N, C-alpha and C positions, 0 to 999 in steps of 0.2 A: 574425418572425425564427425560423428553425429552430434546433434544438439540434445540436451536434456529438455524435458517439457514441463511446463507449469500445469499443475493439477488443481491448484486453488490460489486465488489472489484476493487480498482485501487490504484496505487502509483502515487502521483503527486509531482511536484516540480516547483518552479519558479526560472528561471535563465535567465540572460541576454546573456549568451554565448550559444553555440550550443552543449555543452557536452553531453546532453541527446539524441541527434539526433541518429537515427539508432535503438534505442530500444524503446524510448518514442515517442509519437506523440505530435507535437506542436498544441495545441487546441486554444490558444489565444496568438497570437504573440505580441499584444499590452501589455499584462501582463507578457510575457515570461513564460506562463503556459504550462508545459509538463505533459503528462499523459501516464501511462502504464496500460492498462486494464489487469486485472488478472482473473484467474478462480474463481469460487464461492465455492470451497472446500478448507478448510484450508491446508490440506496436499499438494494439488497442488499449492497453493499460495507459500508455503515454497519452493517447488521444483523450481517453476518459478523464484523466487527471487534468489535462489542459483545459477541458470544458468548464471545470470548476475552480480555476486558478485563484480567483479573488478570495473565495471562501477558504481554500486550502492554505493560502498565505496567512490569512487571519487566524487560522487554527494553531499556528506555531506558538502563539502567545497565550498564556493562561491555562494551559493544560499539561498533561504529561502522557507518556507512552504513546507518542505520535509516531506510528510505525507502519511501513508498507510490509506486509507479510506475504511471502511467496513460498508456497509448498511446491517442491520440484521433484519430479520422478527422475532419478539420477542413477544410472547404471555405471559401473566401472568403464572408463574410457570415454565417457561422454563429457561434454563441457557445457557450461552455462555462462553466458556473457551478459552482463548488465550494460545495455546500450548507453552511450554518453547522454542521450536525451533524457533517459530516466534518472541517471545520476545527477544531471543538472536540475531536474525537478526536485529531487531529494534535497539538494542544497538550497534552491530558491524557496521551497515550501517548508523546509525545516523538519522533514521526517526522516527517520532512520529506515534502513532496509534490512529485513530479517529474512534469511533463507532457511527453510526447513527442508532437509533432504531426506527422501525416502527411496528405497531401492527394491 
């Protein structure tokens, strides 16, 4: 069985303060929407998140919509597995995982 592939990955959060500044990009000031663009390979996503773990842990408090967004190209018969390292980061850093499937 083949694997589905990630076509876009980002971590987003909405905050009224500037805590995400320096790592995230402010894309909608009116909404306080901050975005961190990530690589499209799961192992590289885990590495990238791990490099910023202190900030990412701090972001879980005082904001909302703290979510890892993965857009996945997914044809029938393919599978997409969230590795346990990424699931553990989700728990440790307090973000949700959202998967958008396209085919």
